Structures are given as C-alpha cells and as structure tokens.
C-alpha positions as CSV (number, residue, x, y, z in Angstrom):
1,X,27.2,13.9,31.9
2,X,26.0,10.4,33.8
3,X,27.7,7.5,32.8
4,X,27.0,4.7,30.7
5,X,26.3,1.3,32.3
6,X,29.2,0.0,31.3
7,X,31.8,3.3,32.6
8,X,29.8,2.7,35.9
9,X,30.9,-1.2,36.7
10,X,34.0,-1.7,34.0
11,X,34.4,-5.5,32.9
12,X,37.4,-7.3,33.0
13,X,39.3,-7.7,29.8
14,X,37.9,-4.7,28.8
15,X,41.0,-1.8,27.3
16,X,39.7,1.0,28.3
17,X,43.1,2.9,27.5
18,X,42.7,2.8,23.5
19,X,39.7,3.1,22.0
20,X,37.6,0.3,19.9
21,X,37.1,-0.1,17.0
22,X,33.3,-1.4,17.7
23,X,32.4,0.8,20.2
24,X,33.4,3.3,18.4
25,X,31.4,2.2,14.8
26,X,28.6,1.8,17.6
27,X,28.6,5.9,18.3
28,X,29.5,7.0,14.5
29,X,25.4,5.4,15.0
30,X,24.1,6.9,17.3
31,X,25.3,3.9,20.0
32,X,25.8,3.9,24.1
33,X,27.9,0.7,24.1
34,X,30.8,3.2,24.2
35,X,33.5,4.5,27.0
36,X,34.5,8.0,27.1
37,X,37.7,7.3,24.8
38,X,35.9,5.5,22.3
39,X,33.8,9.3,22.3
40,X,36.4,11.1,22.1
41,X,37.9,9.6,19.1
42,X,34.9,9.7,17.2
43,X,34.2,13.1,17.7
44,X,37.5,13.7,16.6
45,X,37.0,11.3,13.6
46,X,33.9,12.5,12.8
47,X,34.8,16.6,13.0
48,X,37.9,16.2,10.2
49,X,35.5,13.4,8.0
50,X,31.7,14.0,8.6
51,X,30.9,11.5,5.7
52,X,32.1,8.4,7.5
53,X,28.8,8.7,9.8
54,X,26.5,7.9,6.8
55,X,28.9,5.7,5.4
56,X,28.7,4.0,8.7
57,X,24.8,4.2,8.8
58,X,24.5,3.0,4.6
59,X,26.8,0.2,5.9
60,X,24.0,-1.1,8.3
61,X,20.9,-0.5,6.1
62,X,23.4,-3.0,3.8
63,X,22.7,-5.3,6.2
64,X,19.4,-5.1,6.6
65,X,18.1,-5.1,2.8
66,X,20.7,-8.7,2.8
67,X,18.6,-9.6,5.3
68,X,15.7,-9.2,4.4
69,X,16.7,-10.1,0.6
70,X,18.1,-14.1,2.3
71,X,14.6,-14.4,4.0
72,X,12.6,-13.9,1.1
73,X,14.1,-16.8,-0.5
74,X,14.5,-19.1,2.6
75,X,17.7,-18.8,5.0
76,X,16.2,-19.1,8.4
77,X,20.2,-19.2,10.2
78,X,22.4,-16.3,10.1
79,X,26.1,-16.4,11.7
80,X,26.6,-12.5,12.0
81,X,31.0,-12.4,13.0
82,X,32.8,-9.4,14.4
83,X,28.5,-8.1,15.0
84,X,29.6,-5.1,17.4
85,X,26.6,-3.6,19.4
86,X,23.2,-4.4,18.5
87,X,22.6,-0.5,17.5
88,X,20.1,0.9,14.2
89,X,18.9,-2.5,13.9
90,X,20.2,-6.0,14.5
91,X,19.8,-8.5,12.3
92,X,17.8,-11.0,14.7
93,X,15.6,-7.9,14.4
94,X,15.2,-7.8,10.6
95,X,14.9,-11.3,10.7
96,X,12.1,-11.5,13.1
97,X,9.7,-9.2,10.8
98,X,9.6,-11.5,8.1
99,X,10.0,-14.8,9.8
100,X,9.9,-15.8,13.6
101,X,11.3,-18.4,13.8
102,X,14.7,-17.3,12.1
103,X,17.9,-18.4,14.3
104,X,20.4,-15.9,15.2
105,X,24.1,-16.0,16.3
106,X,26.1,-13.2,17.3
107,X,29.7,-13.2,17.8
108,X,32.8,-11.0,18.8
109,X,35.6,-10.4,20.4
110,X,34.6,-7.2,22.0
111,X,33.6,-7.8,25.9
112,X,31.4,-5.1,25.5
113,X,29.9,-5.6,21.9
114,X,29.3,-9.3,23.6
115,X,27.3,-7.7,27.1
116,X,25.3,-5.2,25.2
117,X,23.8,-7.9,22.8
118,X,23.5,-10.1,26.1
119,X,21.3,-8.2,27.5
120,X,20.1,-6.4,24.7
121,X,18.6,-10.9,24.0
122,X,17.4,-11.1,27.9
123,X,15.2,-8.3,26.7
124,X,13.9,-8.3,23.7
125,X,15.1,-11.8,22.4
126,X,14.0,-15.5,22.5
127,X,17.4,-17.0,23.3
128,X,16.0,-20.9,21.9
129,X,16.6,-19.1,18.6
130,X,18.9,-15.8,19.2
131,X,22.5,-15.7,21.2
132,X,25.6,-14.6,21.3
133,X,29.3,-15.7,22.0
134,X,32.5,-14.4,22.6
135,X,35.2,-15.9,19.9
136,X,37.8,-14.6,17.8
137,X,37.4,-15.0,13.9
138,X,40.6,-15.9,13.2
139,X,40.1,-19.8,14.4
140,X,37.4,-20.3,12.1
141,X,36.9,-23.8,13.0
142,X,37.0,-22.7,16.9
143,X,34.5,-20.6,16.6
144,X,32.7,-22.9,13.7
145,X,32.0,-25.4,16.9
146,X,31.2,-22.4,19.2
147,X,28.4,-21.5,17.4
148,X,27.2,-25.7,16.7
149,X,27.5,-25.7,20.4
150,X,24.5,-23.2,21.3
151,X,22.1,-25.2,19.2
152,X,20.6,-22.6,18.0
153,X,22.2,-23.4,14.2
154,X,21.6,-26.7,12.3
155,X,25.4,-27.0,10.1
156,X,23.5,-28.9,8.1
157,X,21.1,-26.5,6.6
158,X,21.6,-23.4,4.8
159,X,22.9,-20.5,6.7
160,X,23.8,-17.1,6.2
161,X,27.3,-16.4,7.6
162,X,27.6,-11.9,7.8
163,X,30.7,-10.8,7.9
164,X,30.2,-7.0,7.8
165,X,32.7,-4.1,8.2
166,X,35.1,-6.2,10.6
167,X,37.7,-7.4,7.5
168,X,39.1,-3.6,7.2
169,X,39.9,-4.1,10.4
170,X,43.7,-5.8,10.4
171,X,43.6,-9.3,11.9
172,X,47.1,-10.0,13.2
173,X,48.4,-13.2,13.0
174,X,51.3,-14.9,14.9
175,X,53.7,-13.3,13.3
176,X,51.4,-9.3,12.8
177,X,50.6,-10.1,9.3
178,X,46.6,-9.9,8.7
179,X,45.3,-13.1,8.2
180,X,41.5,-12.0,7.2
181,X,41.3,-13.7,3.9
182,X,42.8,-17.0,5.5
183,X,40.3,-17.2,7.5
184,X,37.1,-16.1,5.0
185,X,38.9,-19.1,3.4
186,X,38.0,-21.4,5.8
187,X,34.8,-19.8,6.7
188,X,34.0,-20.9,2.8
189,X,35.0,-23.7,3.2
190,X,32.8,-24.5,6.5
191,X,29.6,-23.1,4.4
192,X,27.2,-25.8,3.7
193,X,25.4,-26.4,0.2
194,X,23.4,-23.4,-0.7
195,X,24.7,-21.2,2.2
196,X,25.6,-17.6,1.7
197,X,28.4,-15.4,2.9
198,X,27.0,-11.8,3.2
199,X,30.5,-9.1,3.2
200,X,30.7,-5.4,3.0
201,X,34.7,-3.8,3.5
202,X,36.0,-0.1,3.5
203,X,38.1,0.9,0.3
204,X,39.4,3.5,-1.1
205,X,39.4,2.6,-4.5
206,X,36.8,3.5,-6.8
207,X,36.2,7.1,-4.9
208,X,37.6,10.9,-5.9
209,X,41.5,11.6,-5.5
210,X,40.0,14.3,-2.4
211,X,37.9,11.7,-0.6
212,X,40.7,8.9,-0.8
213,X,43.7,11.5,0.6
214,X,40.3,11.3,3.3
215,X,40.6,8.2,3.6
216,X,43.9,7.3,4.5
217,X,44.1,10.0,7.3
218,X,41.1,8.3,9.1
219,X,42.7,5.1,8.6
220,X,46.0,7.1,10.3
221,X,44.4,7.5,13.0
222,X,42.4,4.3,13.4
223,X,46.7,3.1,13.3
224,X,47.6,5.2,16.6
225,X,44.7,2.6,18.2
226,X,44.9,-1.1,19.1
227,X,42.5,-1.8,16.3
228,X,44.4,-1.0,13.2
229,X,42.3,-0.4,9.7
230,X,43.2,-1.3,6.1
231,X,41.9,-0.3,2.3
232,X,41.6,-3.4,0.1
233,X,41.6,-2.0,-3.4
234,X,37.8,-3.3,-4.5
235,X,39.5,-6.7,-6.4
236,X,40.6,-7.8,-3.0
237,X,37.5,-7.7,-1.2
238,X,35.7,-9.6,-4.8
239,X,38.5,-12.1,-4.3
240,X,37.2,-13.5,-0.7
241,X,34.3,-14.4,-2.6
242,X,36.3,-17.2,-4.1
243,X,34.4,-19.2,-6.9
244,X,31.2,-18.4,-4.5
245,X,28.3,-17.6,-7.1
246,X,27.7,-13.8,-6.6
247,X,24.4,-12.7,-6.4
248,X,23.0,-10.1,-8.7
249,X,24.0,-6.9,-9.0
250,X,27.2,-8.6,-7.9
251,X,30.0,-6.6,-5.8
252,X,28.4,-3.0,-5.8
253,X,28.9,0.3,-3.7
254,X,26.1,0.0,-0.2
255,X,23.5,2.0,-1.8
256,X,23.2,0.4,-4.7
257,X,22.4,-2.8,-3.4
258,X,19.2,-4.2,-3.7
259,X,17.3,-1.0,-2.5
260,X,14.3,-1.4,-2.7
261,X,14.8,-4.1,-0.3
262,X,14.5,-1.5,2.4
263,X,12.5,-1.4,5.6
264,X,9.3,0.9,5.5
265,X,11.3,3.7,8.2
266,X,15.0,2.8,7.2
267,X,16.2,6.5,7.1
268,X,17.2,8.1,3.9
269,X,20.7,8.8,3.4
270,X,21.5,11.3,0.1
271,X,25.3,11.1,-1.3
272,X,26.0,12.9,-4.6
273,X,28.1,9.8,-5.6
274,X,27.4,5.6,-4.3
275,X,31.3,5.9,-4.3
276,X,30.9,7.9,-1.3
277,X,29.9,5.2,0.8
278,X,33.3,4.5,0.7
279,X,32.3,0.7,1.3
280,X,31.8,-2.1,-1.5
281,X,29.7,-5.0,-0.4
282,X,28.2,-7.7,-1.6
283,X,26.4,-12.1,-0.9
284,X,28.0,-15.1,-2.3
285,X,26.0,-18.4,-2.6
286,X,27.8,-21.9,-2.3
287,X,26.6,-24.3,-4.4
C-alpha cells in the first residue's frame, strides 16, 4: 500500500508512536489524513465496535445541518475549534453553499489536521475568508486573539463557535485534571451578543445497557493512547451551554437535531433508535 503524503514527509511535532483521536476520527469518516498507527487502532475499534463509524458520520451530518440552519438565520462567521481534518464536508464548504461570503477559521492543535486543512484551503478555499491556525482550546484568550489576528473574523458581529466531538477528548490542565468545562465557560464569556455555541459530545447516558458496556470498552481503548476520552452524562453536556438560550429542540441525539436541514446528497444513516448515535448535541444562542 502506498504511503500517504504525510507518511512520506513526516512533520515535526507529530507523534507517530500513538494513534491520535483527530486522525482516527478522520479514518472513521473515510479520510486519508492519517498514519498507519491510526489505521491499525481504528480497524481494531471498528472490528469490535462497528457502530462507531455510523456514530461518527451522524455527528458530522449534525455539523452540516447546524451550519445550514445558522447561515439561513444570518450567521456569516464560524470558528471551528478542534476541527480535525477536513473530511466528509468541511464547515466552509457547507456554509459557502448558502452564502459565498461566509467566513470560517479552523483551529486545531494537531499538526496533521492543520497541514491538511491548509492544503485544502489553498486548493479550494478563499484565503481572504477561510483560514486555519494551530492553537490549543485550553487557552481561550490566546486562541481568541490568534483568531482575531487573522483578520477573517469580526468579533463585533455574531459568530458561531463550533465544538464538535472535541470535549469528550480529555483536556488536561497543569495538574492533569480535565479543564474542558472551564475553557467552554470562558468561550461563552468571549462570545458577543447574538452569537451561537454549537456543541456535540459522546455519551453512554441514555443508551441501552449493551451499548453502554461497549462505550466503556471503547473508551478503555483510548485510555491507552495519548488522547484518552471521557463520556460525560447528558446533564453535564447540557451544562456546557451555561445560560445560553437553547435553539429548539434543545439538546438531543444528533439524528434528531433539525433533520430537515440535511443536504440533498447527505447519506442516510439508519439507527433503530436515535440513542444508537451515542452523541448528544445542541445549539445555544447568547442573548
């Protein structure tokens, strides 16, 4: 099998000894911005937990629908944190379908994700409206400043902040404890009036007993990597929205959030029950 561009020319700072959650997620979605170590891990996971691929795809389709919903309501600016690699339709591609003036800044701390996004934007994007930068979501003020310095986003106007399937990846602080919720609280403060928070998060809460066991075992696989995960209960996920006004229908399973906003060519993913998607999601608006 031919090596990918990234394997032929490894980048500085890339950990090739451990699978990375962003690159593994890219593989689940059928992308190519991953390494052998990621593919081996992903194949083992999919062999044991085949539901993971459909859950990942349903999560990506939630992103698509949320972007369409917000563009139709006048949102023109998106900051996509923990964006990963641009697979199965990126935020700027979906937004541009409805408004050719939409502005998007992608943010990730994974070098491969940043490099692949940069390649995509140079080839298909508009660098006056689309940018990618490397930053860490655990430092909201620095990240916000870096986004502002791109000149793409005007924080004096409403912004949609996207945190899609990123907060269930443990965000260790100086003492090793997870600082994800504290970081989100600061982002809510930084958002201006009329802005939105779009968030999705894996959970074993509200699923069948058998699926909950699978989620626990699936999480244990990640515990052995450099990027362990945490499946928060739904009430803790909803708490991440703080006092934002929830867009109807509120927090819900990904397939249930405004299915009418699906694109014409969106793949159909069949779940016997919506909770089989194992991802709780929602959109909140800052008054």
